[in-house]
C-alpha positions as a LaTeX table, in Angstrom:
\begin{tabular}{lrrr}
\hline
Residue & $x$ (\AA) & $y$ (\AA) & $z$ (\AA) \\
\hline
Met1 & 1.60 & $-22.69$ & $-21.49$ \\
Gln2 & 0.35 & $-23.39$ & $-18.01$ \\
Val3 & 3.91 & $-21.70$ & $-16.54$ \\
Met4 & 2.76 & $-18.41$ & $-18.43$ \\
Leu5 & $-0.13$ & $-18.13$ & $-15.72$ \\
Ile6 & 2.43 & $-18.08$ & $-12.96$ \\
Leu7 & 5.75 & $-16.86$ & $-14.34$ \\
Pro8 & 5.72 & $-13.65$ & $-12.16$ \\
Glu9 & 5.35 & $-16.20$ & $-9.18$ \\
Leu10 & 7.95 & $-18.42$ & $-10.06$ \\
Val11 & 10.52 & $-15.84$ & $-11.11$ \\
Leu12 & 9.81 & $-14.41$ & $-8.02$ \\
Thr13 & 10.40 & $-17.74$ & $-5.94$ \\
Val14 & 13.53 & $-18.23$ & $-7.46$ \\
Thr15 & 14.52 & $-14.51$ & $-6.43$ \\
Val16 & 14.14 & $-15.59$ & $-3.09$ \\
Leu17 & 15.97 & $-18.82$ & $-3.31$ \\
Val18 & 18.94 & $-17.15$ & $-4.72$ \\
Leu19 & 18.47 & $-14.67$ & $-1.55$ \\
Phe20 & 18.56 & $-17.36$ & 0.30 \\
Ala21 & 21.53 & $-18.74$ & $-1.26$ \\
Ala22 & 23.20 & $-15.24$ & $-0.73$ \\
Ser23 & 22.33 & $-15.21$ & 2.75 \\
Leu24 & 24.01 & $-18.50$ & 3.58 \\
Lys25 & 27.51 & $-17.43$ & 1.78 \\
Lys26 & 26.98 & $-13.77$ & 3.35 \\
Ile27 & 27.36 & $-11.89$ & 0.19 \\
Gln28 & 27.63 & $-8.46$ & 0.82 \\
Gly29 & 27.78 & $-4.77$ & $-0.71$ \\
Ala30 & 26.85 & $-4.28$ & $-4.57$ \\
Thr31 & 26.21 & $-7.48$ & $-5.49$ \\
Leu32 & 23.72 & $-8.17$ & $-3.13$ \\
Thr33 & 21.92 & $-5.05$ & $-4.09$ \\
Gly34 & 22.21 & $-6.30$ & $-7.38$ \\
Ile35 & 20.75 & $-9.34$ & $-7.14$ \\
Ala36 & 17.76 & $-8.02$ & $-5.48$ \\
Leu37 & 17.01 & $-5.40$ & $-8.18$ \\
Ala38 & 17.74 & $-7.95$ & $-10.74$ \\
Gly39 & 14.79 & $-10.51$ & $-9.09$ \\
Ser40 & 12.69 & $-7.39$ & $-8.77$ \\
Phe41 & 13.27 & $-6.42$ & $-12.10$ \\
Leu42 & 12.88 & $-9.56$ & $-13.75$ \\
Thr43 & 9.84 & $-10.31$ & $-11.71$ \\
Leu44 & 8.20 & $-7.12$ & $-13.15$ \\
Leu45 & 9.47 & $-8.37$ & $-16.60$ \\
Ala46 & 7.72 & $-11.22$ & $-16.18$ \\
Thr47 & 4.27 & $-9.54$ & $-15.23$ \\
Val48 & 4.49 & $-7.80$ & $-18.30$ \\
Val49 & 5.32 & $-10.94$ & $-20.57$ \\
Ser50 & 2.23 & $-12.47$ & $-18.97$ \\
Gly51 & $-0.17$ & $-9.60$ & $-19.03$ \\
Cys52 & $-2.63$ & $-11.39$ & $-20.79$ \\
Ala53 & $-2.67$ & $-14.88$ & $-19.52$ \\
Ala54 & $-5.99$ & $-15.86$ & $-17.66$ \\
Gly55 & $-6.87$ & $-19.27$ & $-16.29$ \\
Thr56 & $-7.34$ & $-21.07$ & $-13.25$ \\
Leu57 & $-5.44$ & $-23.45$ & $-11.15$ \\
Phe58 & $-5.22$ & $-25.88$ & $-7.63$ \\
Ala59 & $-8.80$ & $-27.00$ & $-8.03$ \\
Gly60 & $-10.35$ & $-23.35$ & $-9.08$ \\
Ala61 & $-8.75$ & $-22.03$ & $-5.71$ \\
Tyr62 & $-5.74$ & $-19.69$ & $-7.90$ \\
Gln63 & $-6.96$ & $-17.55$ & $-10.62$ \\
Val64 & $-5.44$ & $-15.69$ & $-13.09$ \\
Asp65 & $-7.26$ & $-12.71$ & $-14.37$ \\
Gly66 & $-7.00$ & $-9.04$ & $-15.28$ \\
Leu67 & $-7.36$ & $-8.04$ & $-11.84$ \\
Ser68 & $-4.61$ & $-10.33$ & $-10.72$ \\
Gln69 & $-2.46$ & $-9.36$ & $-13.33$ \\
Leu70 & $-2.43$ & $-5.41$ & $-12.76$ \\
Ile71 & $-1.96$ & $-5.75$ & $-9.45$ \\
Lys72 & 1.12 & $-7.72$ & $-9.62$ \\
Phe73 & 2.64 & $-5.63$ & $-12.07$ \\
Leu74 & 1.85 & $-2.94$ & $-9.58$ \\
Leu75 & 3.72 & $-4.80$ & $-6.53$ \\
Ser76 & 6.68 & $-5.86$ & $-8.54$ \\
Gly77 & 7.48 & $-2.36$ & $-9.65$ \\
Thr78 & 6.90 & $-0.86$ & $-6.42$ \\
Leu79 & 9.27 & $-3.71$ & $-4.99$ \\
Phe80 & 11.87 & $-2.48$ & $-7.44$ \\
Leu81 & 11.17 & 1.05 & $-6.47$ \\
Val82 & 11.60 & 0.67 & $-2.97$ \\
Phe83 & 14.97 & $-1.47$ & $-3.52$ \\
Tyr84 & 16.33 & 1.13 & $-6.17$ \\
Met85 & 15.68 & 3.84 & $-3.50$ \\
Gly86 & 16.79 & 2.02 & $-0.63$ \\
Arg87 & 20.05 & 1.10 & $-1.90$ \\
Gly88 & 23.10 & 1.28 & 0.89 \\
Leu89 & 20.65 & 0.31 & 3.47 \\
Ser90 & 21.72 & 3.13 & 5.68 \\
Gly91 & 19.08 & 2.34 & 8.67 \\
Ile92 & 19.39 & $-1.53$ & 8.25 \\
Glu93 & 21.85 & $-3.32$ & 10.57 \\
Glu94 & 24.69 & $-4.59$ & 8.26 \\
Glu95 & 24.96 & $-8.15$ & 9.59 \\
Met96 & 21.15 & $-8.08$ & 8.69 \\
His97 & 21.45 & $-6.42$ & 5.06 \\
Asn98 & 20.88 & $-10.17$ & 3.36 \\
Glu99 & 17.88 & $-11.42$ & 5.32 \\
Phe100 & 16.29 & $-8.06$ & 4.64 \\
Tyr101 & 16.11 & $-8.38$ & 0.89 \\
Leu102 & 14.78 & $-11.86$ & 1.42 \\
Phe103 & 12.40 & $-11.43$ & 4.02 \\
Leu104 & 10.90 & $-8.29$ & 1.87 \\
Thr105 & 10.82 & $-10.45$ & $-1.53$ \\
Leu106 & 8.88 & $-13.10$ & 0.65 \\
Ser107 & 6.46 & $-10.73$ & 1.69 \\
Thr108 & 5.44 & $-9.65$ & $-1.66$ \\
Leu109 & 5.86 & $-12.97$ & $-2.70$ \\
Gly110 & 2.62 & $-13.80$ & $-0.32$ \\
Leu111 & 1.30 & $-10.57$ & $-1.94$ \\
Val112 & 1.38 & $-11.98$ & $-5.42$ \\
Leu113 & $-0.12$ & $-15.47$ & $-4.87$ \\
Met114 & $-2.67$ & $-13.80$ & $-2.78$ \\
Ser115 & $-3.62$ & $-11.06$ & $-5.72$ \\
Ser116 & $-4.39$ & $-14.35$ & $-7.27$ \\
Ala117 & $-6.39$ & $-16.31$ & $-4.50$ \\
Val118 & $-10.09$ & $-17.05$ & $-4.97$ \\
Glu119 & $-10.60$ & $-19.44$ & $-2.09$ \\
Leu120 & $-10.74$ & $-17.97$ & 1.60 \\
Leu121 & $-8.18$ & $-20.50$ & 3.55 \\
Thr122 & $-5.94$ & $-19.79$ & 0.12 \\
Ile123 & $-6.18$ & $-16.15$ & 0.47 \\
Leu124 & $-5.49$ & $-16.17$ & 4.22 \\
Val125 & $-2.38$ & $-18.30$ & 4.04 \\
Cys126 & $-1.28$ & $-16.18$ & 1.25 \\
Leu127 & $-1.52$ & $-13.36$ & 3.92 \\
Glu128 & 0.01 & $-14.63$ & 6.48 \\
Ile129 & 2.98 & $-15.57$ & 4.34 \\
Ser130 & 3.31 & $-11.74$ & 3.68 \\
Ser131 & 2.87 & $-11.05$ & 7.32 \\
Tyr132 & 5.25 & $-13.21$ & 9.22 \\
Ala133 & 7.88 & $-12.02$ & 6.68 \\
Leu134 & 7.46 & $-8.63$ & 7.86 \\
Tyr135 & 7.40 & $-9.34$ & 11.57 \\
Val136 & 10.92 & $-10.47$ & 11.33 \\
Val137 & 12.08 & $-7.09$ & 9.40 \\
Ile138 & 10.61 & $-4.16$ & 11.25 \\
Ser139 & 13.40 & $-4.76$ & 14.36 \\
Phe140 & 16.61 & $-4.81$ & 11.89 \\
Arg141 & 16.62 & $-1.20$ & 12.18 \\
Arg142 & 20.32 & 0.25 & 13.04 \\
Gly143 & 20.57 & 2.28 & 16.26 \\
Leu144 & 22.40 & 2.56 & 19.40 \\
Gly145 & 19.01 & 2.12 & 21.60 \\
Arg146 & 16.48 & $-1.27$ & 20.41 \\
Arg147 & 13.42 & 0.02 & 21.97 \\
Ser148 & 11.44 & 1.00 & 19.55 \\
Glu149 & 12.36 & $-1.25$ & 16.74 \\
Val150 & 11.70 & $-3.75$ & 19.33 \\
Glu151 & 8.31 & $-2.36$ & 20.50 \\
Ala152 & 7.30 & $-1.62$ & 16.86 \\
Gly153 & 8.08 & $-5.23$ & 15.97 \\
Ile154 & 6.18 & $-6.38$ & 18.95 \\
Lys155 & 3.31 & $-4.25$ & 18.01 \\
Tyr156 & 3.00 & $-5.69$ & 14.78 \\
Ala157 & 3.16 & $-8.96$ & 15.26 \\
Leu158 & 0.20 & $-8.69$ & 17.87 \\
Phe159 & $-1.99$ & $-6.74$ & 15.98 \\
Gly160 & $-1.32$ & $-8.80$ & 13.25 \\
Ala161 & $-2.66$ & $-11.81$ & 15.26 \\
Ala162 & $-5.55$ & $-10.16$ & 16.34 \\
Ala163 & $-6.28$ & $-9.31$ & 12.75 \\
Thr164 & $-6.04$ & $-12.75$ & 11.34 \\
Gly165 & $-7.90$ & $-14.27$ & 14.64 \\
Ile166 & $-10.88$ & $-11.83$ & 13.83 \\
Ser167 & $-10.57$ & $-13.06$ & 10.11 \\
Leu168 & $-10.94$ & $-16.36$ & 10.67 \\
Phe169 & $-13.94$ & $-16.13$ & 12.97 \\
Gly170 & $-15.95$ & $-13.85$ & 10.06 \\
Leu171 & $-14.92$ & $-16.50$ & 7.91 \\
Ser172 & $-16.42$ & $-19.49$ & 10.27 \\
Tyr173 & $-19.98$ & $-17.65$ & 10.21 \\
Ile174 & $-19.42$ & $-17.07$ & 5.96 \\
Phe175 & $-18.62$ & $-20.72$ & 5.77 \\
Gly176 & $-21.55$ & $-21.86$ & 7.93 \\
Leu177 & $-23.97$ & $-19.40$ & 5.87 \\
Thr178 & $-22.70$ & $-20.78$ & 2.49 \\
His179 & $-20.75$ & $-24.22$ & 2.79 \\
Thr180 & $-18.45$ & $-22.97$ & 0.69 \\
Thr181 & $-14.88$ & $-20.89$ & 0.93 \\
Tyr182 & $-14.50$ & $-20.30$ & $-3.08$ \\
Leu183 & $-15.57$ & $-16.78$ & $-3.59$ \\
Ala184 & $-17.25$ & $-17.60$ & $-7.09$ \\
Glu185 & $-19.58$ & $-19.78$ & $-5.31$ \\
Ile186 & $-19.83$ & $-17.09$ & $-1.99$ \\
Ser187 & $-20.76$ & $-14.47$ & $-4.15$ \\
Gln188 & $-23.90$ & $-16.40$ & $-5.75$ \\
Gln189 & $-25.37$ & $-16.70$ & $-2.73$ \\
Leu190 & $-23.98$ & $-13.67$ & $-0.51$ \\
Pro191 & $-25.74$ & $-10.75$ & $-2.21$ \\
Lys192 & $-29.17$ & $-11.82$ & $-0.94$ \\
Met193 & $-28.24$ & $-13.35$ & 2.55 \\
Ile194 & $-26.46$ & $-9.86$ & 3.08 \\
Ser195 & $-29.45$ & $-7.98$ & 2.51 \\
Asn196 & $-31.88$ & $-9.87$ & 4.98 \\
Gln197 & $-29.22$ & $-11.87$ & 7.33 \\
Pro198 & $-27.28$ & $-9.67$ & 10.03 \\
Met199 & $-24.76$ & $-12.86$ & 10.38 \\
Ala200 & $-24.00$ & $-12.17$ & 7.00 \\
Val201 & $-23.34$ & $-8.70$ & 7.78 \\
Ile202 & $-21.37$ & $-10.03$ & 10.84 \\
Gly203 & $-19.23$ & $-12.71$ & 8.88 \\
Met204 & $-18.45$ & $-9.98$ & 6.45 \\
Val205 & $-17.16$ & $-7.10$ & 8.35 \\
Leu206 & $-15.27$ & $-9.84$ & 10.41 \\
Leu207 & $-13.89$ & $-11.18$ & 7.54 \\
Leu208 & $-12.27$ & $-8.07$ & 6.37 \\
Cys209 & $-10.68$ & $-7.17$ & 9.23 \\
Ser210 & $-7.46$ & $-8.24$ & 8.05 \\
Phe211 & $-7.26$ & $-6.65$ & 5.03 \\
Phe212 & $-8.28$ & $-3.18$ & 7.15 \\
Tyr213 & $-5.33$ & $-4.40$ & 9.26 \\
Lys214 & $-3.03$ & $-4.27$ & 6.24 \\
Leu215 & $-4.53$ & $-0.67$ & 4.36 \\
Ala216 & $-4.32$ & 0.58 & 7.79 \\
Met217 & $-8.35$ & 1.25 & 8.06 \\
Phe218 & $-10.14$ & 2.10 & 11.16 \\
Pro219 & $-10.68$ & 0.37 & 13.44 \\
Met220 & $-7.87$ & $-1.60$ & 12.65 \\
His221 & $-5.19$ & 1.38 & 12.64 \\
Ala222 & $-3.75$ & 1.36 & 16.19 \\
Trp223 & $-0.29$ & $-0.22$ & 15.18 \\
Thr224 & 0.25 & 2.25 & 11.79 \\
Pro225 & 1.84 & 5.24 & 13.73 \\
Asp226 & 4.29 & 3.41 & 15.96 \\
Ile227 & 5.46 & 1.30 & 13.23 \\
Tyr228 & 5.72 & 3.61 & 11.27 \\
Gln229 & 8.31 & 5.56 & 13.60 \\
Gly230 & 9.98 & 2.48 & 15.13 \\
Ala231 & 11.03 & 0.52 & 11.69 \\
Ser232 & 13.90 & 1.89 & 9.35 \\
Asn233 & 13.00 & 4.01 & 6.58 \\
Glu234 & 13.84 & 1.53 & 4.30 \\
Thr235 & 10.81 & $-0.90$ & 6.19 \\
Thr236 & 8.63 & 1.92 & 6.58 \\
Thr237 & 8.44 & 2.47 & 2.89 \\
Phe238 & 7.94 & $-1.14$ & 2.03 \\
Ile239 & 4.51 & $-1.14$ & 4.74 \\
Ala240 & 3.57 & 2.09 & 3.38 \\
Thr241 & 2.83 & 0.83 & $-0.52$ \\
Leu242 & 2.78 & $-3.30$ & $-1.47$ \\
Pro243 & 0.60 & $-4.45$ & 1.65 \\
Lys244 & $-1.79$ & $-1.68$ & 0.72 \\
Ile245 & $-1.75$ & $-2.36$ & $-2.88$ \\
Gly246 & $-2.49$ & $-6.41$ & $-2.09$ \\
Ala247 & $-5.13$ & $-5.23$ & 0.19 \\
Ala248 & $-7.09$ & $-2.86$ & $-1.86$ \\
Ala249 & $-7.12$ & $-5.85$ & $-4.58$ \\
Leu250 & $-8.67$ & $-8.34$ & $-1.90$ \\
Leu251 & $-10.74$ & $-5.82$ & $-1.09$ \\
Ile252 & $-12.36$ & $-5.22$ & $-4.30$ \\
Arg253 & $-12.71$ & $-8.75$ & $-4.84$ \\
Leu254 & $-14.92$ & $-9.73$ & $-1.52$ \\
Val255 & $-17.03$ & $-6.36$ & $-1.23$ \\
Gly256 & $-17.47$ & $-6.70$ & $-4.81$ \\
Met257 & $-19.11$ & $-10.28$ & $-4.15$ \\
Thr258 & $-21.69$ & $-8.26$ & $-1.67$ \\
Gly259 & $-23.79$ & $-6.88$ & $-4.76$ \\
Gly260 & $-24.51$ & $-3.50$ & $-5.56$ \\
Gly261 & $-27.21$ & $-3.12$ & $-3.27$ \\
Ile262 & $-27.26$ & $-0.46$ & $-0.41$ \\
Thr263 & $-27.70$ & $-2.41$ & 2.69 \\
His264 & $-26.75$ & $-2.32$ & 6.17 \\
Phe265 & $-22.87$ & $-3.82$ & 5.51 \\
Thr266 & $-22.71$ & $-0.81$ & 3.08 \\
Trp267 & $-23.72$ & 1.04 & 6.15 \\
Val268 & $-21.42$ & $-0.32$ & 8.13 \\
Leu269 & $-18.09$ & 0.39 & 5.65 \\
Gly270 & $-19.92$ & 3.93 & 5.56 \\
Val271 & $-19.17$ & 4.79 & 8.91 \\
Leu272 & $-15.72$ & 3.19 & 9.06 \\
Ala273 & $-14.60$ & 5.36 & 5.97 \\
Val274 & $-15.69$ & 8.62 & 7.53 \\
Leu275 & $-14.26$ & 7.61 & 11.18 \\
Ser276 & $-10.98$ & 6.89 & 9.32 \\
Met277 & $-10.43$ & 9.77 & 7.53 \\
Thr278 & $-11.90$ & 12.21 & 10.22 \\
Phe279 & $-9.33$ & 10.16 & 12.89 \\
Gly280 & $-6.25$ & 10.13 & 10.27 \\
Asn281 & $-6.70$ & 13.66 & 9.37 \\
Leu282 & $-7.13$ & 15.02 & 12.85 \\
Ala283 & $-4.52$ & 13.06 & 14.54 \\
Ala284 & $-2.15$ & 14.26 & 11.54 \\
Leu285 & $-2.65$ & 17.85 & 12.38 \\
Val286 & $-0.55$ & 17.63 & 15.38 \\
Gln287 & 2.31 & 15.51 & 14.79 \\
Asp288 & 5.80 & 16.62 & 14.29 \\
Asp289 & 7.61 & 13.33 & 13.14 \\
Ile290 & 6.80 & 13.59 & 9.27 \\
Lys291 & 7.02 & 9.44 & 9.23 \\
Arg292 & 4.09 & 9.76 & 12.29 \\
Leu293 & 2.63 & 12.04 & 10.15 \\
Leu294 & 1.99 & 10.18 & 7.36 \\
Ala295 & 1.42 & 7.16 & 8.82 \\
Tyr296 & $-1.55$ & 9.01 & 10.16 \\
Ser297 & $-2.23$ & 10.36 & 6.49 \\
Ser298 & $-2.25$ & 6.61 & 5.01 \\
Ile299 & $-5.32$ & 5.82 & 7.75 \\
Ala300 & $-7.39$ & 8.64 & 6.32 \\
His301 & $-6.32$ & 7.75 & 2.71 \\
Ala302 & $-7.70$ & 3.87 & 3.50 \\
Gly303 & $-10.94$ & 6.19 & 4.20 \\
Tyr304 & $-10.87$ & 7.42 & 1.08 \\
Met305 & $-10.26$ & 4.48 & $-0.67$ \\
Met306 & $-13.42$ & 2.69 & 1.08 \\
Val307 & $-15.82$ & 5.53 & $-0.70$ \\
Gly308 & $-14.66$ & 3.77 & $-3.95$ \\
Leu309 & $-15.29$ & 0.50 & $-2.93$ \\
Leu310 & $-18.34$ & 1.30 & $-1.08$ \\
Ser311 & $-19.50$ & 2.41 & $-4.48$ \\
Thr312 & $-19.17$ & $-1.25$ & $-5.94$ \\
Asn313 & $-20.04$ & $-0.05$ & $-9.41$ \\
Arg314 & $-16.93$ & $-0.77$ & $-12.30$ \\
Leu315 & $-16.22$ & 3.17 & $-11.98$ \\
Gly316 & $-15.85$ & 2.85 & $-8.55$ \\
Leu317 & $-13.59$ & $-0.27$ & $-8.13$ \\
Ala318 & $-11.95$ & 1.16 & $-11.29$ \\
Ala319 & $-11.15$ & 4.07 & $-9.23$ \\
Val320 & $-9.62$ & 2.35 & $-6.21$ \\
Ile321 & $-7.01$ & 0.77 & $-8.35$ \\
Tyr322 & $-6.11$ & 4.01 & $-9.87$ \\
Tyr323 & $-6.00$ & 5.61 & $-6.38$ \\
Ile324 & $-3.49$ & 2.92 & $-5.57$ \\
Ala325 & $-1.32$ & 3.37 & $-7.70$ \\
Gly326 & $-0.83$ & 7.11 & $-7.30$ \\
Tyr327 & $-1.09$ & 6.55 & $-3.70$ \\
Val328 & 2.12 & 4.60 & $-3.94$ \\
Leu329 & 3.63 & 6.90 & $-5.99$ \\
Met330 & 2.91 & 10.01 & $-3.86$ \\
Asn331 & 4.79 & 8.11 & $-0.38$ \\
Leu332 & 7.52 & 7.20 & $-2.51$ \\
Ala333 & 8.02 & 9.89 & $-3.41$ \\
Cys334 & 7.74 & 11.35 & 0.57 \\
Phe335 & 9.55 & 8.74 & 1.69 \\
Met336 & 12.50 & 9.11 & $-0.70$ \\
Val337 & 12.99 & 12.58 & 0.81 \\
Ile338 & 13.30 & 11.16 & 4.21 \\
Tyr339 & 15.67 & 8.46 & 3.09 \\
Tyr340 & 18.29 & 11.00 & 2.09 \\
Ile341 & 18.56 & 13.58 & 3.97 \\
Ser342 & 18.56 & 11.06 & 6.80 \\
Pro343 & 21.94 & 9.73 & 6.03 \\
Gln344 & 22.18 & 7.19 & 9.51 \\
Gly345 & 18.71 & 6.09 & 8.95 \\
Glu346 & 16.99 & 8.53 & 11.81 \\
Asn347 & 13.39 & 9.96 & 11.96 \\
Ile348 & 13.47 & 13.14 & 10.81 \\
Thr349 & 10.82 & 16.47 & 11.68 \\
Phe350 & 9.63 & 19.30 & 10.69 \\
Ala351 & 12.72 & 21.27 & 11.59 \\
Asp352 & 14.96 & 18.98 & 9.61 \\
Leu353 & 13.28 & 20.37 & 6.48 \\
Lys354 & 14.20 & 23.65 & 6.86 \\
Gly355 & 16.07 & 25.43 & 3.75 \\
Leu356 & 15.98 & 21.53 & 2.06 \\
His357 & 15.38 & 23.85 & $-1.23$ \\
Lys358 & 18.86 & 25.04 & $-1.00$ \\
Arg359 & 20.41 & 22.53 & 0.07 \\
Ser360 & 18.94 & 20.48 & $-2.09$ \\
Pro361 & 16.48 & 21.33 & $-4.84$ \\
Ile362 & 15.35 & 18.37 & $-6.24$ \\
Leu363 & 14.37 & 16.80 & $-3.27$ \\
Ala364 & 12.48 & 19.77 & $-2.22$ \\
Phe365 & 10.40 & 19.32 & $-5.17$ \\
Thr366 & 10.20 & 15.66 & $-5.19$ \\
Leu367 & 8.57 & 16.30 & $-1.45$ \\
Ala368 & 6.51 & 18.96 & $-2.65$ \\
Ala369 & 4.81 & 17.13 & $-5.53$ \\
Gly370 & 4.12 & 14.09 & $-2.88$ \\
Ala371 & 2.98 & 16.31 & $-0.97$ \\
Phe372 & 0.36 & 18.49 & $-3.40$ \\
Gly373 & $-0.48$ & 15.05 & $-4.46$ \\
Met374 & $-1.63$ & 13.49 & $-1.21$ \\
Ala375 & $-3.64$ & 17.27 & $-0.51$ \\
Gly376 & $-5.46$ & 16.64 & $-4.05$ \\
Ile377 & $-4.01$ & 19.23 & $-5.58$ \\
Pro378 & $-4.48$ & 19.57 & $-9.39$ \\
Pro379 & $-2.90$ & 18.77 & $-11.62$ \\
Thr380 & $-1.43$ & 15.48 & $-9.31$ \\
Val381 & $-2.52$ & 12.20 & $-9.61$ \\
Gly382 & $-4.08$ & 12.37 & $-5.98$ \\
Phe383 & $-6.64$ & 15.39 & $-7.04$ \\
Thr384 & $-7.48$ & 12.84 & $-10.20$ \\
Gly385 & $-8.06$ & 9.57 & $-7.76$ \\
Lys386 & $-9.79$ & 11.83 & $-5.38$ \\
Phe387 & $-12.23$ & 13.51 & $-8.80$ \\
Val388 & $-13.15$ & 9.54 & $-9.99$ \\
Ile389 & $-13.73$ & 8.11 & $-6.58$ \\
Phe390 & $-15.88$ & 10.95 & $-5.28$ \\
Thr391 & $-17.70$ & 10.83 & $-8.96$ \\
Ala392 & $-18.39$ & 6.94 & $-8.85$ \\
Ala393 & $-19.89$ & 7.71 & $-5.27$ \\
Leu394 & $-22.06$ & 10.22 & $-6.50$ \\
His395 & $-23.43$ & 7.92 & $-9.16$ \\
Lys396 & $-23.98$ & 5.81 & $-6.28$ \\
Gly397 & $-26.06$ & 8.38 & $-4.28$ \\
Phe398 & $-23.45$ & 8.25 & $-1.62$ \\
Tyr399 & $-23.84$ & 12.70 & $-1.57$ \\
Gly400 & $-23.54$ & 13.02 & 2.74 \\
Leu401 & $-20.61$ & 11.08 & 2.35 \\
Val402 & $-18.84$ & 12.70 & $-0.63$ \\
Val403 & $-19.49$ & 15.81 & 1.57 \\
Ile404 & $-17.48$ & 14.54 & 4.14 \\
Ala405 & $-14.63$ & 13.48 & 2.60 \\
Met406 & $-14.41$ & 16.77 & 0.89 \\
Val407 & $-14.41$ & 18.47 & 4.07 \\
Asn408 & $-11.70$ & 15.97 & 5.22 \\
Ala409 & $-9.56$ & 16.64 & 2.17 \\
Ala410 & $-9.20$ & 20.00 & 2.70 \\
Val411 & $-8.51$ & 19.57 & 6.79 \\
Ser412 & $-5.70$ & 17.21 & 5.15 \\
Ala413 & $-4.24$ & 20.07 & 2.71 \\
Phe414 & $-2.99$ & 21.87 & 6.11 \\
Tyr415 & $-0.52$ & 19.65 & 7.28 \\
Tyr416 & 0.86 & 18.49 & 3.88 \\
Leu417 & 1.12 & 22.51 & 2.66 \\
Lys418 & 2.89 & 22.59 & 6.00 \\
Met419 & 5.59 & 20.01 & 4.52 \\
Ala420 & 5.70 & 22.09 & 2.14 \\
Arg421 & 6.17 & 25.46 & 3.71 \\
Ala422 & 8.96 & 23.97 & 5.96 \\
Val423 & 10.94 & 22.98 & 2.83 \\
Tyr424 & 10.62 & 26.44 & 1.09 \\
Cys425 & 9.46 & 29.24 & 3.40 \\
Gln426 & 12.22 & 28.13 & 6.22 \\
Gly427 & 15.95 & 28.53 & 6.88 \\
Glu428 & 16.82 & 31.62 & 4.68 \\
Asp429 & 19.23 & 33.11 & 7.12 \\
Glu430 & 20.94 & 30.10 & 7.61 \\
Lys431 & 24.02 & 28.62 & 5.91 \\
Leu432 & 23.17 & 25.54 & 5.19 \\
Glu433 & 25.49 & 22.59 & 3.17 \\
Ser434 & 24.06 & 21.32 & 0.41 \\
Leu435 & 23.23 & 17.39 & 0.15 \\
Pro436 & 25.12 & 15.48 & $-2.44$ \\
Leu437 & 23.03 & 12.96 & $-4.64$ \\
Gly438 & 24.45 & 11.09 & $-7.31$ \\
Leu439 & 22.67 & 11.19 & $-10.83$ \\
Gly440 & 20.83 & 8.03 & $-9.99$ \\
Val441 & 18.96 & 9.59 & $-7.01$ \\
Lys442 & 18.36 & 12.66 & $-9.28$ \\
Val443 & 16.96 & 10.94 & $-12.32$ \\
Phe444 & 14.51 & 8.73 & $-9.54$ \\
Gly445 & 13.22 & 11.99 & $-8.32$ \\
Ala446 & 12.65 & 13.71 & $-11.16$ \\
Phe447 & 11.21 & 9.98 & $-12.48$ \\
Leu448 & 8.52 & 10.31 & $-9.61$ \\
Ile449 & 8.05 & 14.16 & $-10.31$ \\
Ile450 & 6.74 & 13.51 & $-13.86$ \\
Ala451 & 4.75 & 10.16 & $-12.66$ \\
Ile452 & 2.96 & 11.88 & $-10.41$ \\
Val453 & 1.78 & 14.97 & $-12.55$ \\
Leu454 & 1.84 & 13.13 & $-15.94$ \\
Val455 & $-0.94$ & 10.32 & $-14.46$ \\
Gly456 & $-2.98$ & 13.09 & $-12.73$ \\
Ile457 & $-2.82$ & 14.92 & $-16.50$ \\
Met458 & $-3.62$ & 11.97 & $-18.79$ \\
Pro459 & $-5.45$ & 9.12 & $-16.27$ \\
Gln460 & $-6.95$ & 7.43 & $-19.46$ \\
Ser461 & $-4.16$ & 5.03 & $-20.06$ \\
Leu462 & $-4.24$ & 3.41 & $-16.45$ \\
Met463 & $-8.00$ & 4.11 & $-15.96$ \\
Gln464 & $-8.30$ & 1.60 & $-19.00$ \\
Leu465 & $-6.39$ & $-0.81$ & $-17.75$ \\
Ala466 & $-7.95$ & $-0.84$ & $-14.22$ \\
Asn467 & $-11.37$ & $-0.42$ & $-16.29$ \\
Gln468 & $-10.56$ & $-3.86$ & $-18.08$ \\
Ala469 & $-9.02$ & $-5.42$ & $-14.70$ \\
Val470 & $-12.54$ & $-4.94$ & $-13.03$ \\
Ala471 & $-14.23$ & $-6.03$ & $-15.46$ \\
Thr472 & $-12.81$ & $-9.63$ & $-15.72$ \\
Ile473 & $-14.60$ & $-9.95$ & $-11.87$ \\
Met474 & $-17.99$ & $-8.15$ & $-12.27$ \\
\hline
\end{tabular}
């Protein structure tokens, strides 16, 4: 049945419409949260039910394959976890709760559509659906002053508009060279062109700028620290996870079109990966605000993912999917702690982490698991993800790139372990009040800890799914 090809999209669209109706009726509180959670959970079930579906729609511009279905599963699952974590929306203006759920679900719908789009104009339209919803949500933050959140919203919109304009300019180059906007037709011509035509290299680099922007990769990274710091904790959690999944999926498709050869395009992306890793890690070393630190950290992780993309072999591309899934779990662990130790939605610093192991052992352990994972310490998913990515790069012969990436990973361990130190090794002599947490929060924290460790120890299932997904596009 054709409906199985777009079942997740249909369920998510219905969820958007229901949330829109709820905003007209001004439904608030537990009922509104229940609607959002039910819609995201039903979307997750729909992706599981339609997981084996494959086919094309809309004159070949929309393709359902193994890669798109796996990415939809990650997107819908992450949306459910983000909504579950942020129940209560303590950092969002109360009158904006309806619109908050509505726009985040709409943004996810754009990402879900983008994961199956295989025509350049369709991809950019889906990207804009996702982006415009986020432009609105960033300024919903609760607080006495409006400067930081409004400034963050304006910066995100301006950088997004610039990235889209650059990508459209690059698209015009690719269209002029290949006379088509369909990825399947472009992939037949591009490998030869990119090895001997500078315009093809320039066009592809410019085209990728919108996805570099979503992934927070150098040089489209400048928005990241201000938006992470200025947006609410709930909104930042979304921005730090779902758009990066969508960007990784499209980069796999687009970079995979260039073939497996080492060309000038490969060198350009390699330089950007090095700059992204190095700048992100060095800038994170001097941060005191935890969200700002995680922002610079995300820039560095974008560089690690690019190392896997540059391999352009099945192992490297599958490793990127595995890495982004693990990165989402580790980010959720860190932002969960930020959310629950700041009841008014304020930003937190290292000083706020003092004695957390006494105030709430489960939150302290959750933050430690997330920090250790991002630092690449075994047996976490962060270690396994880096190991697989670096192995794929070594098979391709990128020895220097792997050495630089490993040095950067060692540098990053300093500020990640600094978070763990703040949690466990400070505040010993202070009388600190315990943090009251419900059973659901404790279960959620335990789930993230177990997932970070278990997926790291036993990566076979996820890597097998990622391999199968990549095989459908190679």
